[in-house]
Backbone bond lengths (Angstrom), bond angles and torsions (degrees), N, CA, C in turn:
res aa  C-N    CA-C-N  psi(-1)  N-CA   C-N-CA  omega(-1)  CA-C   N-CA-C  phi
1 X - - - 1.477 - - 1.523 111.50 -
2 X 1.355 120.75 -45.82 1.459 119.01 -179.76 1.557 112.65 -55.28
3 X 1.333 117.17 -39.56 1.442 118.40 178.82 1.537 112.87 -59.98
4 X 1.317 116.42 -39.88 1.478 120.10 176.51 1.515 112.31 -64.28
5 X 1.351 115.66 -42.17 1.428 120.28 178.08 1.529 110.24 -61.22
6 X 1.331 115.64 -46.41 1.462 118.95 -178.76 1.522 110.33 -62.57
7 X 1.328 115.46 -43.09 1.514 118.58 -179.07 1.532 108.59 -61.32
8 X 1.335 118.01 -44.90 1.456 121.78 -178.49 1.553 110.90 -66.17
9 X 1.281 117.31 -38.05 1.486 120.20 179.03 1.514 108.73 -67.88
10 X 1.321 117.05 -46.08 1.449 119.81 -177.94 1.544 110.18 -65.84
11 X 1.310 118.15 -39.10 1.467 120.43 175.72 1.496 112.24 -60.06
12 X 1.332 117.95 -44.72 1.432 121.35 179.56 1.538 110.78 -63.45
13 X 1.344 115.44 -36.58 1.498 117.62 177.10 1.516 109.89 -69.56
14 X 1.339 118.37 -45.63 1.461 120.90 -178.29 1.539 111.22 -61.82
15 X 1.341 115.91 -34.86 1.455 119.29 179.94 1.564 112.71 -87.02
16 X 1.331 111.75 5.80 1.520 120.43 -179.76 1.524 111.12 50.66
17 X 1.354 113.65 55.59 1.460 121.35 177.48 1.539 107.89 -120.21
18 X 1.333 116.23 78.52 1.444 119.80 -178.76 1.526 114.78 -59.16
19 X 1.338 116.81 -36.27 1.472 118.86 179.30 1.527 111.76 -62.95
20 X 1.339 116.59 -39.52 1.458 120.49 177.26 1.513 109.75 -67.98
21 X 1.283 117.82 -42.45 1.477 123.14 175.29 1.494 111.12 -55.34
22 X 1.334 118.02 -42.28 1.453 123.64 -179.06 1.543 109.54 -66.23
23 X 1.328 118.51 -42.57 1.453 122.63 -179.82 1.544 109.62 -62.63
24 X 1.320 117.78 -45.03 1.444 122.44 -179.49 1.550 109.48 -63.37
25 X 1.333 114.46 -45.64 1.489 119.31 -179.93 1.531 111.32 -63.72
26 X 1.306 115.90 -39.96 1.486 120.53 178.13 1.541 110.53 -58.05
27 X 1.309 116.23 -48.34 1.468 120.27 -179.37 1.504 111.03 -68.71
28 X 1.330 117.49 -44.40 1.483 119.57 -176.84 1.499 113.76 -64.19
29 X 1.330 117.69 -33.95 1.451 121.56 -177.87 1.538 113.62 -98.18
30 X 1.307 117.16 -14.04 1.437 120.75 -179.33 1.506 110.32 71.98
31 X 1.329 117.98 38.80 1.458 122.18 -176.49 1.562 107.22 -113.39
32 X 1.307 114.42 170.80 1.482 120.17 179.41 1.542 109.20 -73.64
33 X 1.303 116.04 161.26 1.468 120.54 174.96 1.499 111.24 -65.70
34 X 1.331 118.24 -31.62 1.450 121.48 178.23 1.498 110.16 -66.65
35 X 1.324 118.07 -42.04 1.480 121.09 178.78 1.519 110.11 -66.19
36 X 1.330 117.71 -42.88 1.469 122.01 177.64 1.490 111.50 -58.41
37 X 1.358 115.89 -41.57 1.461 120.79 177.42 1.519 111.60 -62.22
38 X 1.299 116.64 -44.21 1.438 121.27 179.37 1.551 111.55 -62.09
39 X 1.326 113.40 -44.15 1.488 119.05 -179.31 1.512 109.89 -59.21
40 X 1.332 116.93 -44.95 1.463 120.47 -174.70 1.514 112.20 -76.23
41 X 1.276 118.93 -33.81 1.473 121.88 -174.16 1.497 114.98 -92.78
42 X 1.339 118.80 -8.81 1.451 122.17 179.88 1.533 108.19 -58.09
43 X 1.310 115.46 127.06 1.479 120.78 -177.86 1.560 115.10 -70.18
44 X 1.310 115.07 -22.31 1.465 118.51 179.77 1.521 114.87 -79.25
45 X 1.329 115.67 -33.27 1.453 118.08 177.63 1.526 113.90 98.10
46 X 1.328 117.16 -15.60 1.445 118.73 -174.57 1.515 114.81 -65.02
47 X 1.358 119.80 -39.99 1.486 119.32 176.62 1.533 111.74 -61.33
48 X 1.278 117.53 -38.92 1.480 119.83 177.07 1.504 110.80 -65.36
49 X 1.285 115.95 -39.92 1.479 121.10 176.89 1.517 111.04 -58.65
50 X 1.322 117.28 -44.88 1.456 121.44 -179.97 1.542 111.49 -66.05
51 X 1.329 115.54 -42.22 1.475 119.52 177.94 1.512 110.12 -62.66
52 X 1.315 118.24 -43.37 1.451 121.28 -176.95 1.548 109.13 -66.46
53 X 1.298 116.51 -39.69 1.500 120.24 179.33 1.531 109.06 -66.32
54 X 1.326 119.42 -39.94 1.475 121.15 177.00 1.512 111.06 -59.65
55 X 1.350 114.77 -37.54 1.474 118.54 179.80 1.539 111.97 -77.86
56 X 1.310 116.82 -17.64 1.497 120.41 -177.98 1.499 110.83 83.46
57 X 1.307 118.62 26.52 1.472 122.75 -179.87 1.535 109.43 -63.08
58 X 1.338 116.82 136.21 1.451 119.89 175.35 1.536 110.41 -59.40
59 X 1.323 118.43 145.63 1.437 123.72 -177.75 1.484 113.67 -59.56
60 X 1.308 118.27 -41.38 1.478 121.20 -177.73 1.534 111.30 -64.67
61 X 1.343 115.95 -36.93 1.431 120.68 176.10 1.483 111.86 -67.45
62 X 1.333 117.02 -40.64 1.455 120.54 178.26 1.505 109.88 -58.57
63 X 1.305 117.80 -44.87 1.491 119.68 -179.60 1.513 112.26 -59.08
64 X 1.330 116.72 -42.71 1.468 120.11 177.37 1.522 110.84 -62.18
65 X 1.344 115.52 -42.98 1.465 120.89 -178.46 1.551 110.39 -62.57
66 X 1.348 112.53 -48.98 1.496 116.50 179.18 1.510 113.89 -54.94
67 X 1.350 115.79 -46.57 1.438 120.49 -178.01 1.546 112.47 -66.42
68 X 1.323 114.59 -39.13 1.494 117.67 -176.42 1.522 112.97 -78.65
69 X 1.345 116.94 -34.71 1.444 119.27 -177.15 1.516 115.40 -81.83
70 X 1.315 115.12 -28.81 1.416 120.63 -171.97 1.564 112.84 -125.74
71 X 1.265 117.24 94.24 1.497 120.98 -175.94 1.540 112.83 -60.47
72 X 1.326 117.52 -27.28 1.445 120.01 177.94 1.545 110.15 -66.00
73 X 1.312 115.87 -43.69 1.481 119.41 177.41 1.505 110.37 -66.40
74 X 1.318 117.37 -39.70 1.491 121.91 -178.44 1.515 111.97 -61.54
75 X 1.320 117.47 -25.01 1.467 120.41 -179.81 1.550 113.41 -67.69
76 X 1.323 115.53 -21.57 1.484 119.43 -173.94 1.517 111.11 -121.17
77 X 1.323 116.45 105.31 1.482 120.73 176.59 1.518 109.42 -60.79
78 X 1.296 117.42 -37.28 1.450 121.15 178.32 1.513 111.19 -60.89
79 X 1.312 115.76 -43.53 1.503 120.94 179.52 1.521 111.08 -64.39
80 X 1.302 117.33 -39.22 1.457 120.99 177.94 1.514 110.98 -62.12
81 X 1.342 117.08 -46.08 1.465 119.95 178.49 1.489 113.85 -69.64
82 X 1.349 117.27 -33.14 1.464 118.99 173.84 1.487 113.01 -63.37
83 X 1.359 115.69 -42.11 1.456 118.79 174.60 1.553 112.51 -63.31
84 X 1.308 116.41 -37.24 1.448 119.46 179.35 1.534 109.40 -64.63
85 X 1.312 119.02 -36.51 1.458 120.57 179.71 1.547 109.18 -68.46
86 X 1.334 117.27 -41.87 1.442 121.61 178.63 1.553 108.91 -60.89
87 X 1.323 114.88 -44.55 1.482 120.36 -179.02 1.521 109.45 -57.63
88 X 1.329 117.67 -46.23 1.446 120.78 -178.66 1.555 111.31 -64.62
89 X 1.328 117.00 -33.27 1.445 119.91 -176.93 1.502 114.31 -85.28
90 X 1.315 117.80 -20.76 1.456 123.80 -178.26 1.539 111.03 -71.60
91 X 1.312 116.99 118.31 1.484 118.06 176.52 1.535 110.00 -69.04
92 X 1.300 114.24 137.21 1.494 119.68 -178.69 1.518 109.84 -57.76
93 X 1.352 117.19 -37.30 1.452 120.71 -179.34 1.506 111.99 -59.55
94 X 1.338 115.99 -38.16 1.464 118.23 178.70 1.565 111.83 -67.84
95 X 1.286 114.09 -39.85 1.470 118.76 176.31 1.553 109.83 -62.93
96 X 1.317 117.58 -43.83 1.461 119.77 177.84 1.510 113.11 -60.72
97 X 1.350 116.10 -38.27 1.474 119.71 177.40 1.530 110.77 -64.97
98 X 1.338 117.04 -42.23 1.456 118.45 179.08 1.521 110.93 -64.13
99 X 1.306 118.29 -42.26 1.486 118.43 178.69 1.514 110.16 -66.82
100 X 1.327 118.46 -38.68 1.469 119.92 176.60 1.515 110.51 -59.01
101 X 1.337 118.81 -37.68 1.450 121.76 -179.14 1.550 109.22 -66.05
102 X 1.328 117.76 -32.58 1.460 120.44 177.12 1.518 110.57 -67.84
103 X 1.341 114.84 -38.70 1.482 117.47 177.11 1.534 112.13 -65.38
104 X 1.321 116.58 -41.73 1.481 120.67 178.63 1.521 109.58 -63.51
105 X 1.308 118.70 -41.92 1.425 122.13 178.42 1.505 110.69 -62.45
106 X 1.294 117.56 -37.27 1.488 123.09 176.70 1.510 110.27 -62.93
107 X 1.358 117.07 -48.95 1.425 121.14 -177.73 1.556 110.15 -63.95
108 X 1.341 116.22 -40.90 1.439 120.00 -180.00 1.504 111.99 -63.91
109 X 1.324 114.50 -41.51 1.503 118.46 179.74 1.508 109.81 -65.79
110 X 1.356 118.23 -40.81 1.440 121.31 178.87 1.516 111.33 -62.49
111 X 1.323 118.09 -42.19 1.471 120.81 -178.00 1.497 112.52 -74.77
112 X 1.314 119.07 -13.80 1.462 122.56 -179.74 1.488 112.79 -98.11
113 X 1.314 118.29 14.13 1.454 121.43 179.66 1.541 110.35 -62.88
114 X 1.318 119.21 147.89 1.439 121.89 177.62 1.510 111.50 -58.24
115 X 1.309 116.59 144.47 1.467 119.60 -177.63 1.502 115.42 -52.81
116 X 1.321 116.47 -39.54 1.436 120.75 -179.80 1.489 113.45 -59.34
117 X 1.343 117.25 -22.72 1.467 119.28 -179.18 1.540 111.67 -92.76
118 X 1.305 117.82 -16.09 1.477 118.52 -177.48 1.502 114.10 -109.43
119 X 1.323 118.12 -13.95 1.476 120.51 179.49 1.505 108.04 -117.19
120 X 1.345 114.37 154.27 1.443 121.13 175.67 1.524 109.42 -77.43
121 X 1.316 118.62 148.72 1.450 119.53 -179.26 1.530 111.12 -70.64
122 X 1.303 114.70 150.51 1.496 119.80 175.77 1.530 110.35 -95.01
123 X 1.279 115.82 153.60 1.434 119.36 175.82 1.553 108.98 -82.72
124 X 1.280 118.52 179.97 1.475 123.92 -177.17 1.516 113.03 -58.28
125 X 1.363 118.39 -26.65 1.410 122.61 -179.29 1.547 111.28 -90.66
126 X 1.318 117.09 3.50 1.442 120.44 178.00 1.533 113.80 83.80
127 X 1.305 116.95 14.81 1.446 122.24 178.50 1.512 110.70 -98.72
128 X 1.313 115.23 146.14 1.465 120.12 175.43 1.499 111.20 -85.64
129 X 1.336 116.59 171.05 1.449 121.31 -177.91 1.511 111.80 -65.47
C-alpha cells in the first residue's frame, strides 16, 4: 500500500495537481482536509517534510514533490538541500507522533461541535423526528 500512495502522491505532484495531492495525503494520514491543505501550501515546506517522513516516503521522491508542489521552495536550491538534511535527521517516530497529534486534534474538534450541529431538532413536545 505505501508504494501505491507514494506513486499517487508523486503523480499528483508531477501533474501539478495540489488539490489531488491534498486528498491523497488526507486519506493516507487520516487527517482533516484543512490540515492537508496547510501541509501542502505551507511556504516553508516543513509540514510536508513531516508528513512525508510519517508515510516513509523515499527522500529522492520527497525532493521531487517539494520542488513540484511548492514554487517558492523550488526557487532556492539551498532551501531544498536544507530540507533534505532535516528530512534525513528527522526520526520517523517523531513524525508519526506529530501526525497522530493532528488526528487527535481532529477527533477532539469533531466531538466538541455545538449540540445544534450534532443532534436533530426536537419538536414543541420535545420529540425528535
